[in-house]
C-alpha beads as a LAMMPS data file, in Angstrom:
LAMMPS data file: protein, C-alpha beads

232 atoms
231 bonds

1 atom types
1 bond types

-500.0 500.0 xlo xhi
-500.0 500.0 ylo yhi
-500.0 500.0 zlo zhi

Masses

1 110.0

Atoms # bond

1 1 1 102.814 -28.984 -13.110
2 1 1 100.017 -27.648 -10.889
3 1 1 99.987 -23.926 -11.046
4 1 1 99.101 -22.378 -7.199
5 1 1 98.215 -19.006 -8.334
6 1 1 95.637 -20.337 -11.546
7 1 1 94.115 -22.079 -8.554
8 1 1 93.780 -18.854 -6.355
9 1 1 92.274 -16.646 -9.257
10 1 1 89.738 -19.469 -10.511
11 1 1 88.455 -20.025 -6.779
12 1 1 87.959 -16.260 -6.516
13 1 1 85.855 -16.130 -9.904
14 1 1 83.656 -19.106 -8.376
15 1 1 83.180 -17.167 -5.358
16 1 1 82.152 -14.068 -6.914
17 1 1 79.791 -15.687 -8.929
18 1 1 78.327 -18.034 -6.709
19 1 1 77.851 -14.489 -4.616
20 1 1 76.075 -12.973 -7.468
21 1 1 74.256 -15.799 -8.166
22 1 1 72.704 -15.703 -4.331
23 1 1 71.912 -12.512 -4.470
24 1 1 70.572 -12.732 -7.854
25 1 1 68.260 -15.496 -6.108
26 1 1 67.740 -13.138 -3.173
27 1 1 66.401 -10.317 -5.230
28 1 1 64.164 -12.714 -7.406
29 1 1 62.726 -13.875 -4.296
30 1 1 61.914 -10.626 -2.519
31 1 1 60.388 -9.449 -6.049
32 1 1 58.277 -12.527 -6.230
33 1 1 57.205 -12.113 -2.035
34 1 1 56.219 -8.209 -2.953
35 1 1 54.607 -9.303 -6.608
36 1 1 52.476 -11.968 -4.141
37 1 1 51.312 -9.173 -1.660
38 1 1 50.586 -6.690 -4.847
39 1 1 49.965 -8.421 -8.041
40 1 1 50.595 -6.556 -11.168
41 1 1 48.697 -7.245 -14.478
42 1 1 50.557 -8.599 -17.181
43 1 1 48.214 -6.844 -19.804
44 1 1 46.826 -3.731 -17.980
45 1 1 45.335 -2.316 -21.087
46 1 1 43.161 -5.239 -21.197
47 1 1 39.804 -4.128 -19.407
48 1 1 38.185 -6.797 -17.170
49 1 1 34.397 -6.835 -17.796
50 1 1 32.048 -5.135 -15.051
51 1 1 30.352 -8.053 -12.375
52 1 1 27.118 -8.268 -13.758
53 1 1 24.416 -6.465 -11.443
54 1 1 21.366 -7.798 -9.399
55 1 1 18.052 -7.786 -10.861
56 1 1 16.065 -4.790 -10.054
57 1 1 13.997 -5.269 -6.542
58 1 1 10.302 -4.482 -7.338
59 1 1 8.573 -2.205 -4.985
60 1 1 5.750 -4.372 -2.627
61 1 1 2.378 -3.849 -3.594
62 1 1 0.182 -1.386 -1.506
63 1 1 -0.703 -3.293 1.744
64 1 1 -4.625 -2.391 0.748
65 1 1 -4.303 -3.521 -2.896
66 1 1 -5.179 -6.515 -4.199
67 1 1 -5.617 -8.056 -0.441
68 1 1 -8.477 -9.093 1.892
69 1 1 -8.568 -7.108 5.004
70 1 1 -10.486 -9.142 7.817
71 1 1 -12.865 -6.497 9.380
72 1 1 -13.976 -6.987 13.181
73 1 1 -16.837 -9.169 13.976
74 1 1 -18.844 -6.195 14.626
75 1 1 -18.010 -4.432 11.073
76 1 1 -18.737 -7.574 9.099
77 1 1 -22.112 -7.647 7.115
78 1 1 -24.910 -9.640 9.075
79 1 1 -28.488 -9.465 9.255
80 1 1 -29.255 -8.115 12.839
81 1 1 -32.716 -7.513 14.952
82 1 1 -34.136 -3.954 13.726
83 1 1 -36.773 -2.103 15.168
84 1 1 -38.154 0.602 12.709
85 1 1 -40.859 2.695 11.302
86 1 1 -38.849 2.947 7.892
87 1 1 -40.149 0.913 5.103
88 1 1 -38.158 -2.212 3.548
89 1 1 -35.427 -1.106 1.456
90 1 1 -34.751 2.212 3.537
91 1 1 -31.170 2.740 3.921
92 1 1 -30.400 4.428 7.933
93 1 1 -26.518 5.568 8.199
94 1 1 -25.671 5.353 11.974
95 1 1 -23.084 7.886 11.778
96 1 1 -21.738 7.894 15.366
97 1 1 -20.805 3.752 15.538
98 1 1 -20.642 3.490 11.571
99 1 1 -22.939 1.061 10.779
100 1 1 -25.062 1.230 7.588
101 1 1 -28.036 -0.506 8.283
102 1 1 -30.639 -1.534 4.868
103 1 1 -33.842 -2.094 6.306
104 1 1 -35.408 -5.692 5.596
105 1 1 -38.748 -5.298 7.172
106 1 1 -40.429 -7.623 10.029
107 1 1 -37.810 -6.242 12.479
108 1 1 -34.425 -7.267 10.663
109 1 1 -32.234 -4.981 8.729
110 1 1 -28.079 -5.963 7.116
111 1 1 -25.939 -4.168 8.903
112 1 1 -22.561 -3.016 7.604
113 1 1 -19.571 -1.768 8.506
114 1 1 -18.501 1.719 7.290
115 1 1 -16.222 4.746 7.395
116 1 1 -17.700 8.188 8.032
117 1 1 -16.662 11.851 8.222
118 1 1 -13.919 12.981 10.297
119 1 1 -14.418 15.824 12.927
120 1 1 -15.998 18.655 11.149
121 1 1 -17.174 16.830 8.522
122 1 1 -20.231 14.758 9.528
123 1 1 -23.376 15.489 8.510
124 1 1 -27.081 14.484 8.951
125 1 1 -30.533 14.704 6.862
126 1 1 -32.537 12.632 4.970
127 1 1 -31.226 12.145 1.100
128 1 1 -32.382 9.966 -1.623
129 1 1 -30.363 8.161 -4.413
130 1 1 -30.055 10.427 -7.396
131 1 1 -27.611 8.046 -9.226
132 1 1 -25.424 4.482 -9.166
133 1 1 -22.246 4.206 -11.313
134 1 1 -20.084 0.989 -11.325
135 1 1 -16.340 1.587 -11.227
136 1 1 -16.692 5.132 -11.265
137 1 1 -14.662 7.964 -11.746
138 1 1 -13.466 10.638 -9.431
139 1 1 -13.747 14.374 -9.532
140 1 1 -13.059 16.037 -6.245
141 1 1 -15.086 19.051 -5.644
142 1 1 -13.706 22.573 -5.562
143 1 1 -13.903 22.771 -1.575
144 1 1 -12.027 19.521 -1.509
145 1 1 -9.248 20.517 -3.736
146 1 1 -9.579 23.701 -2.143
147 1 1 -8.478 21.723 1.500
148 1 1 -5.873 19.606 -0.506
149 1 1 -4.465 20.937 -3.638
150 1 1 -2.570 17.882 -4.228
151 1 1 -5.208 15.764 -4.981
152 1 1 -5.781 14.867 -8.682
153 1 1 -8.444 16.976 -10.937
154 1 1 -9.832 13.718 -12.412
155 1 1 -8.969 9.736 -12.007
156 1 1 -10.550 7.079 -14.028
157 1 1 -12.483 4.573 -12.546
158 1 1 -10.763 1.488 -11.350
159 1 1 -8.930 -0.701 -8.321
160 1 1 -6.764 2.354 -7.521
161 1 1 -9.726 4.715 -7.267
162 1 1 -10.616 5.639 -3.567
163 1 1 -14.458 5.214 -4.650
164 1 1 -13.781 1.855 -5.262
165 1 1 -15.955 -0.376 -7.166
166 1 1 -19.697 1.331 -6.622
167 1 1 -20.714 4.739 -5.883
168 1 1 -24.248 5.513 -5.023
169 1 1 -24.907 9.367 -5.093
170 1 1 -27.291 11.020 -2.432
171 1 1 -29.428 14.135 -3.902
172 1 1 -27.542 16.938 -5.047
173 1 1 -24.955 17.409 -2.578
174 1 1 -21.429 15.973 -2.822
175 1 1 -21.904 13.173 -0.796
176 1 1 -21.770 9.490 -2.024
177 1 1 -22.151 5.924 -0.582
178 1 1 -19.373 4.228 -2.077
179 1 1 -16.522 1.664 -1.933
180 1 1 -12.948 2.108 -1.128
181 1 1 -9.339 1.235 -1.587
182 1 1 -8.474 1.587 1.647
183 1 1 -10.606 -1.401 3.629
184 1 1 -8.441 -0.663 6.547
185 1 1 -10.462 2.541 7.143
186 1 1 -13.610 0.893 7.394
187 1 1 -14.953 1.842 11.245
188 1 1 -13.015 5.096 11.486
189 1 1 -13.975 8.778 10.941
190 1 1 -11.857 9.594 8.261
191 1 1 -13.739 10.905 5.061
192 1 1 -14.362 14.571 3.955
193 1 1 -18.395 13.488 4.459
194 1 1 -18.752 10.325 2.307
195 1 1 -19.893 6.974 3.577
196 1 1 -17.631 4.040 2.383
197 1 1 -17.808 0.504 2.542
198 1 1 -15.560 -2.260 1.830
199 1 1 -16.025 -3.242 -2.289
200 1 1 -17.505 -6.602 -1.695
201 1 1 -19.974 -5.133 1.046
202 1 1 -20.497 -1.635 -1.199
203 1 1 -21.429 -4.532 -4.381
204 1 1 -23.900 -6.204 -2.027
205 1 1 -25.569 -2.924 -1.331
206 1 1 -25.629 -1.769 -5.067
207 1 1 -27.530 -4.763 -5.592
208 1 1 -30.217 -4.191 -3.242
209 1 1 -30.650 -0.422 -3.559
210 1 1 -32.649 1.535 -6.375
211 1 1 -32.275 5.270 -7.735
212 1 1 -34.747 6.657 -5.471
213 1 1 -34.179 5.149 -2.393
214 1 1 -34.449 6.833 0.765
215 1 1 -31.401 7.423 2.985
216 1 1 -31.520 8.893 6.510
217 1 1 -28.104 9.801 7.834
218 1 1 -28.321 10.114 11.535
219 1 1 -26.418 13.279 13.589
220 1 1 -23.821 12.214 15.519
221 1 1 -25.782 12.407 19.105
222 1 1 -28.175 9.862 18.193
223 1 1 -27.971 5.857 17.246
224 1 1 -29.832 3.988 14.874
225 1 1 -30.913 0.563 16.404
226 1 1 -32.785 1.143 19.785
227 1 1 -32.786 -2.548 20.638
228 1 1 -30.675 -2.912 24.220
229 1 1 -28.550 0.365 23.870
230 1 1 -25.089 -1.101 23.548
231 1 1 -22.630 -1.165 20.867
232 1 1 -22.672 -4.181 18.544

Bonds

1 1 1 2
2 1 2 3
3 1 3 4
4 1 4 5
5 1 5 6
6 1 6 7
7 1 7 8
8 1 8 9
9 1 9 10
10 1 10 11
11 1 11 12
12 1 12 13
13 1 13 14
14 1 14 15
15 1 15 16
16 1 16 17
17 1 17 18
18 1 18 19
19 1 19 20
20 1 20 21
21 1 21 22
22 1 22 23
23 1 23 24
24 1 24 25
25 1 25 26
26 1 26 27
27 1 27 28
28 1 28 29
29 1 29 30
30 1 30 31
31 1 31 32
32 1 32 33
33 1 33 34
34 1 34 35
35 1 35 36
36 1 36 37
37 1 37 38
38 1 38 39
39 1 39 40
40 1 40 41
41 1 41 42
42 1 42 43
43 1 43 44
44 1 44 45
45 1 45 46
46 1 46 47
47 1 47 48
48 1 48 49
49 1 49 50
50 1 50 51
51 1 51 52
52 1 52 53
53 1 53 54
54 1 54 55
55 1 55 56
56 1 56 57
57 1 57 58
58 1 58 59
59 1 59 60
60 1 60 61
61 1 61 62
62 1 62 63
63 1 63 64
64 1 64 65
65 1 65 66
66 1 66 67
67 1 67 68
68 1 68 69
69 1 69 70
70 1 70 71
71 1 71 72
72 1 72 73
73 1 73 74
74 1 74 75
75 1 75 76
76 1 76 77
77 1 77 78
78 1 78 79
79 1 79 80
80 1 80 81
81 1 81 82
82 1 82 83
83 1 83 84
84 1 84 85
85 1 85 86
86 1 86 87
87 1 87 88
88 1 88 89
89 1 89 90
90 1 90 91
91 1 91 92
92 1 92 93
93 1 93 94
94 1 94 95
95 1 95 96
96 1 96 97
97 1 97 98
98 1 98 99
99 1 99 100
100 1 100 101
101 1 101 102
102 1 102 103
103 1 103 104
104 1 104 105
105 1 105 106
106 1 106 107
107 1 107 108
108 1 108 109
109 1 109 110
110 1 110 111
111 1 111 112
112 1 112 113
113 1 113 114
114 1 114 115
115 1 115 116
116 1 116 117
117 1 117 118
118 1 118 119
119 1 119 120
120 1 120 121
121 1 121 122
122 1 122 123
123 1 123 124
124 1 124 125
125 1 125 126
126 1 126 127
127 1 127 128
128 1 128 129
129 1 129 130
130 1 130 131
131 1 131 132
132 1 132 133
133 1 133 134
134 1 134 135
135 1 135 136
136 1 136 137
137 1 137 138
138 1 138 139
139 1 139 140
140 1 140 141
141 1 141 142
142 1 142 143
143 1 143 144
144 1 144 145
145 1 145 146
146 1 146 147
147 1 147 148
148 1 148 149
149 1 149 150
150 1 150 151
151 1 151 152
152 1 152 153
153 1 153 154
154 1 154 155
155 1 155 156
156 1 156 157
157 1 157 158
158 1 158 159
159 1 159 160
160 1 160 161
161 1 161 162
162 1 162 163
163 1 163 164
164 1 164 165
165 1 165 166
166 1 166 167
167 1 167 168
168 1 168 169
169 1 169 170
170 1 170 171
171 1 171 172
172 1 172 173
173 1 173 174
174 1 174 175
175 1 175 176
176 1 176 177
177 1 177 178
178 1 178 179
179 1 179 180
180 1 180 181
181 1 181 182
182 1 182 183
183 1 183 184
184 1 184 185
185 1 185 186
186 1 186 187
187 1 187 188
188 1 188 189
189 1 189 190
190 1 190 191
191 1 191 192
192 1 192 193
193 1 193 194
194 1 194 195
195 1 195 196
196 1 196 197
197 1 197 198
198 1 198 199
199 1 199 200
200 1 200 201
201 1 201 202
202 1 202 203
203 1 203 204
204 1 204 205
205 1 205 206
206 1 206 207
207 1 207 208
208 1 208 209
209 1 209 210
210 1 210 211
211 1 211 212
212 1 212 213
213 1 213 214
214 1 214 215
215 1 215 216
216 1 216 217
217 1 217 218
218 1 218 219
219 1 219 220
220 1 220 221
221 1 221 222
222 1 222 223
223 1 223 224
224 1 224 225
225 1 225 226
226 1 226 227
227 1 227 228
228 1 228 229
229 1 229 230
230 1 230 231
231 1 231 232
């Protein structure tokens, strides 16, 4: 005989089991959804290796170091007409127009663009070259250090030295005709009284000038050339 009570009891157990199973599936999906949103590490004690860091960026070189500066046409080394009574081989510095003339004779001279003393540091007079040096060391004089205490007390010669590739020392003064590691300053009034040329130009002048060469530095109110009264 078919037992109706047993059948009902079995049906209730099946329904309860089905509800339990469905609830377990729902909990599992909810947990899975949360897990997908915020994944949990299976082995939290294992450290993830750090991502490789980017290689260090090297500083860009100075604009003036190892580069060629294109000078304006008027400041480039060139042979020009130049009338003077001074003997060939004389150096004449036209301070107001930032030119240096090396007298060739026959009404001609080599003209170089230069940087000269800034306001309050220009000077004039007649000196002679007493010493020549290639890639000279630089020892700022005490009066310069007094004005600029941050300057080095001594700097070995080389491309980074502000005296540049060559120097010609003038008499017993602190002034020199020298090169520069800042060619962009040619044509300006920038120095403490020294006369600067590009390293290429000072090397050319150095090859022409001897110890004993006469150097005439004109004052700010005079011009070196007397040709047409116009600035070159």
